[in-house]
C-alpha positions, 0 to 999 in steps of 0.5 A: 040191579045187575046194571048197578053192580056193574056200574059200581065195579067199573067205578072202583076200577077207575079209582086209584089203587094207591093212596095219593100220600105215601107213607113216611118211612123213617127209622122210628116208623120202621122200629114201630112196625117191627115192634108191632110185628113182634107182638109189641115186645122189643127183643134186644140182645144184651151186651157183655161188659167187654163189648161195652168197654170196647164201645167206650174205648172206641168213643174215647179214642175218637174223642181224643183224636178229635181233641188232638185234631182241634188242638193241631188246627188251633196251633196252626191258625195261631202260628199263621196269625202270628206270622201274618201279624209279624209280617204286617207289623214289619211292613208298617214299620218299614213304611214308617221308617221310609217315610221318616227318612224321606222327611229327614232328607226333605228337611235337610235339603230345606235347611241347606237351601236356607243356609245357602240363601242366608250365606249369599245375602250375608256375602252381599251385606244384606243383613235383613235377608240373611237373618230371615233365612238363618231364622228359617234354618233354625226353625228346622233345627233349633239346636243347630250351632252352625245356623245359630252362629251364622245368625249371631254374625248377621245380628252382629254385622247389622248391629255394627253397620246399621245399629239394629238388632244389637239387643237380639245379638246380645241375647243370642250370644248369651244363650249360645254361651250357655248352650254350647260351652265348648264354643266359648272361645269362638263366641267371645270373638263376636263380643267385639262387635257388640261393644255398645251392648256389653259396655266394653 
């Protein structure tokens, strides 16, 4: 019998003293423990009206400060957004303007090249090639008087020398008289070349 008791005592010593799982310690458990310790009746100190007003005022002040902070941050982000947007729009517009200027320069260079080729062929009395290049110049600037006048001269010379393009010369002359009334005296001088078409 004594051997059994000793055996049980030794076995108990071998067992753990603490539980494997620790008790959860949270605010709710602590409160529950304190309530149990106070025989289950919570005792809260009553707050006065002034203390409640102070607490309310503190909360309102804090709320106001948060509102002001959020408004300030919102305004800051809004201004930053406007600044970045304006900067980006400026950059895009500048890039578009640069590209436009480059295209205008290229177009002007091509126009001058066509006029130069047309003048060279005209001086060599090669009316067909001159007409071709003057038409190319007119494609770039359809309302340009100089290239139109050169084309009319080439048509007139081709009509006079080769008896070709007389109808085109007459149509172009009529069109230019309507489009450029200020150049009437200059244009009417070319009518002499087109005697056959006008019946003069």
